[in-house]
C-alpha positions as CSV (number, residue, x, y, z in Angstrom):
1,M,0.0,0.0,0.0
2,A,2.5,2.6,1.1
3,A,5.0,1.6,-1.7
4,E,2.6,3.0,-4.3
5,N,2.1,6.2,-2.4
6,S,5.8,6.9,-2.0
7,T,7.0,5.9,-5.4
8,G,8.8,8.9,-7.0
9,R,8.3,11.2,-4.0
10,T,11.2,13.2,-2.7
11,A,11.7,12.8,1.0
12,I,14.1,14.3,3.6
13,V,14.8,12.6,6.9
14,T,16.8,14.6,9.4
15,G,19.1,12.7,11.7
16,G,18.8,9.9,9.2
17,A,22.1,8.2,9.7
18,S,21.3,6.1,12.7
19,G,18.7,4.7,15.0
20,I,15.1,5.8,14.3
21,G,16.1,8.1,11.5
22,L,18.0,5.4,9.6
23,A,15.1,3.0,10.0
24,I,12.7,5.7,8.6
25,A,15.0,6.5,5.7
26,R,15.4,2.9,4.8
27,R,11.6,2.3,5.0
28,L,10.7,5.3,2.8
29,A,13.3,4.3,0.2
30,H,12.0,0.7,0.3
31,D,8.5,2.2,-0.4
32,G,9.8,4.0,-3.4
33,A,10.8,7.5,-2.2
34,N,14.0,9.2,-3.1
35,V,15.6,10.0,0.2
36,G,17.8,12.8,1.3
37,V,19.6,11.7,4.4
38,F,20.4,14.8,6.5
39,D,22.8,14.2,9.4
40,L,25.4,16.2,11.3
41,D,27.9,13.3,10.8
42,A,28.9,13.4,7.2
43,D,30.6,10.0,7.2
44,A,27.6,8.4,8.9
45,A,25.2,10.0,6.4
46,E,27.2,8.6,3.5
47,A,27.3,5.2,5.1
48,A,23.5,5.3,5.6
49,A,22.9,6.4,2.0
50,A,25.2,3.7,0.7
51,K,23.4,1.1,2.7
52,I,20.0,2.3,1.2
53,R,21.4,2.2,-2.3
54,A,22.8,-1.3,-1.7
55,E,19.3,-2.3,-0.8
56,G,18.0,-1.0,-4.1
57,G,16.8,2.4,-2.9
58,A,17.7,5.9,-3.9
59,A,19.4,8.0,-1.3
60,L,21.7,11.0,-1.1
61,A,23.8,11.9,1.9
62,V,23.7,15.5,2.9
63,P,25.7,16.7,5.9
64,V,23.5,19.2,7.7
65,D,23.4,20.8,11.1
66,V,19.7,21.6,11.7
67,A,20.8,24.4,13.9
68,D,22.1,26.2,10.8
69,R,19.4,27.6,8.6
70,A,21.8,28.4,5.7
71,R,23.0,24.8,5.7
72,I,19.5,23.5,5.7
73,D,18.5,25.7,2.7
74,R,21.6,24.4,0.8
75,G,20.8,20.9,1.7
76,V,17.2,21.1,0.6
77,A,18.4,22.7,-2.7
78,Q,20.8,19.8,-3.1
79,V,18.1,17.2,-2.6
80,R,15.7,19.1,-4.9
81,D,18.4,19.3,-7.7
82,A,18.9,15.5,-7.4
83,Y,15.3,14.3,-7.1
84,G,12.9,17.1,-7.6
85,P,10.6,19.1,-5.2
86,V,10.4,17.9,-1.7
87,G,7.1,16.2,-0.8
88,I,7.9,14.4,2.5
89,L,9.8,15.8,5.5
90,V,10.6,13.8,8.6
91,N,12.1,15.9,11.4
92,N,13.9,13.3,13.5
93,A,17.2,15.1,14.3
94,G,17.5,15.9,18.0
95,R,19.7,16.2,21.1
96,E,18.9,14.7,24.4
97,G,19.7,16.1,27.8
98,F,20.1,14.7,31.3
99,Q,20.7,17.4,33.9
100,A,19.3,18.7,37.2
101,F,17.1,21.7,36.4
102,L,19.0,24.2,38.6
103,D,22.2,23.1,36.8
104,I,21.0,23.9,33.3
105,T,22.7,27.0,32.0
106,E,21.1,29.4,29.6
107,E,23.6,28.2,26.9
108,T,22.7,24.6,27.4
109,W,19.0,25.4,27.3
110,E,19.3,27.5,24.1
111,N,21.6,24.9,22.4
112,L,19.2,22.1,22.9
113,L,16.1,24.1,21.8
114,R,18.1,25.3,18.8
115,V,18.3,21.7,17.5
116,N,15.1,20.1,18.7
117,L,12.6,22.9,18.3
118,T,14.1,25.7,16.2
119,G,15.7,23.1,13.8
120,T,12.3,21.6,13.2
121,F,10.9,25.1,12.5
122,H,13.6,25.8,10.0
123,C,13.3,22.5,8.2
124,C,9.5,23.0,7.9
125,Q,9.9,26.5,6.5
126,A,12.5,25.3,4.0
127,V,10.4,22.6,2.4
128,L,6.9,24.0,2.7
129,P,7.1,26.1,-0.5
130,D,7.6,22.9,-2.6
131,M,4.6,21.3,-0.9
132,I,2.4,24.4,-1.3
133,A,3.3,24.5,-5.0
134,A,2.4,20.8,-5.4
135,R,-0.7,21.1,-3.2
136,W,0.5,17.9,-1.5
137,G,2.9,17.4,1.3
138,R,3.6,15.2,4.4
139,I,5.5,16.3,7.5
140,V,6.1,14.0,10.4
141,N,7.8,15.4,13.5
142,I,9.4,13.0,15.9
143,S,8.7,14.3,19.4
144,S,8.8,12.3,22.6
145,S,6.5,10.3,24.9
146,S,8.0,12.3,27.7
147,T,5.7,15.2,26.7
148,H,2.7,13.2,28.1
149,G,3.8,13.4,31.7
150,G,7.2,15.2,32.0
151,Q,10.5,13.7,33.1
152,P,12.7,14.8,35.9
153,F,16.3,15.8,35.0
154,M,15.2,16.3,31.4
155,T,13.3,19.6,31.6
156,H,15.0,21.2,28.6
157,Y,14.5,18.2,26.5
158,V,10.9,17.7,27.4
159,A,10.2,21.4,26.9
160,S,11.7,21.3,23.4
161,K,9.7,18.3,22.4
162,S,6.5,19.7,23.8
163,G,7.2,22.7,21.6
164,V,7.4,20.4,18.6
165,V,3.9,19.1,19.5
166,G,2.5,22.6,19.5
167,L,4.3,23.5,16.3
168,T,2.8,20.4,14.7
169,K,-0.8,21.2,15.6
170,S,-0.5,24.8,14.5
171,L,1.1,23.9,11.1
172,A,-1.6,21.3,10.5
173,L,-4.3,23.9,10.9
174,E,-2.5,26.5,8.7
175,F,-1.5,24.2,5.8
176,G,-4.3,21.6,5.8
177,P,-6.2,23.7,3.2
178,K,-3.2,23.4,0.9
179,G,-3.1,19.6,0.9
180,I,-0.4,19.3,3.5
181,T,-0.7,17.1,6.6
182,V,1.5,17.5,9.7
183,N,1.6,14.9,12.4
184,T,3.9,14.0,15.3
185,I,5.1,10.6,16.5
186,P,6.2,10.5,20.2
187,P,8.1,7.3,20.4
188,G,7.9,5.2,23.5
189,F,10.8,3.2,24.9
190,I,12.8,2.4,21.7
191,D,15.9,0.2,21.7
192,T,18.4,2.3,19.8
193,P,22.2,2.7,20.0
194,M,21.6,5.9,22.0
195,T,19.3,4.0,24.4
196,R,22.0,1.4,24.9
197,R,24.6,4.1,25.6
198,N,22.4,5.6,28.2
199,E,21.8,2.2,29.7
200,A,25.6,1.8,30.1
201,K,25.8,5.2,31.8
202,G,23.0,4.3,34.2
203,L,20.7,7.1,32.9
204,L,17.7,4.9,32.2
205,G,16.6,4.1,35.7
206,G,17.0,0.5,35.0
207,T,18.0,-1.8,32.1
208,V,16.4,-2.0,28.7
209,D,15.0,-5.4,29.7
210,H,13.5,-3.9,32.9
211,H,11.7,-1.2,30.9
212,A,10.5,-3.7,28.4
213,S,8.9,-5.7,31.2
214,L,6.9,-2.7,32.3
215,T,5.5,-2.2,28.8
216,P,2.1,-3.7,28.1
217,V,3.3,-5.5,25.0
218,R,6.3,-6.8,27.0
219,R,9.0,-5.6,24.7
220,A,11.0,-2.5,23.9
221,G,10.1,-0.7,20.7
222,L,12.2,-1.0,17.6
223,P,13.2,1.8,15.2
224,E,11.3,-0.1,12.6
225,D,8.1,0.4,14.6
226,I,8.5,4.1,14.3
227,A,9.4,3.7,10.6
228,A,6.2,1.7,9.9
229,A,4.0,4.4,11.5
230,T,5.9,7.1,9.6
231,A,5.4,5.2,6.3
232,F,1.6,5.2,6.9
233,L,1.4,8.9,7.9
234,V,3.2,10.0,4.7
235,S,0.9,7.9,2.5
236,D,-2.1,9.0,0.5
237,E,-4.3,6.8,2.7
238,A,-3.4,9.0,5.7
239,G,-4.6,12.2,3.9
240,Y,-7.4,12.7,6.5
241,I,-5.1,12.5,9.4
242,T,-3.4,15.8,10.5
243,G,-2.5,17.6,13.6
244,Q,-2.4,14.3,15.5
245,I,-0.1,12.9,18.2
246,F,0.4,9.4,16.8
247,G,1.7,7.4,19.7
248,V,3.9,4.4,19.1
249,N,4.7,3.1,22.6
250,G,3.5,-0.4,23.2
251,G,0.8,0.9,25.4
252,R,3.0,2.8,27.9
253,N,0.9,5.9,27.2
254,T,-2.8,5.6,26.4
């Protein structure tokens, strides 16, 4: 189903070189989209794009810092020159933060919001003209399940991702009449390389297996779970879904 909808579309996935972003980029390419892999790590972006091409997909590595609007604009132009106007944007790039609230400096606060929230703002602004011209577009913003109830020692992170939810809802209302849908996926507990690194640092409040045991479906989520939901939301079949918080969390948040 989704393969027909994505065939020939031009997609950009930010933070697309690893974890959830890589799974999304691979899935969209598998479904027929031409994918621009935006990532801060140039080597990782090229490795991801090469992997997608080896699997028979079309992918272009684009080193981009989403905190840099000029670099975003150049990256979008590069993808457009290679594949045509952008019709799908997945804002996945983000930074995490673990710090006591009173220890968060203004610089730390601003740097995290610059990537997680302002970066999402810039990427949306950069691609929306293509979508408006086509009268068709799909934007999926990856937020966080922590926005449902907050999280101690992650105030700056939760605030930034909560802002992404508000941005999503407002864009959905403004651009729905132009054929563009905007939704957000707040992932639940997903087993990624970043999650494993945090487990090793003792930042999870338990092991991955412990958290999986507390999840109603009794497993941790996989990046491919988020990719599957994204593939649906960018399809034609999802054209009546916009402004929604599309939870993928194994029942941890209902």
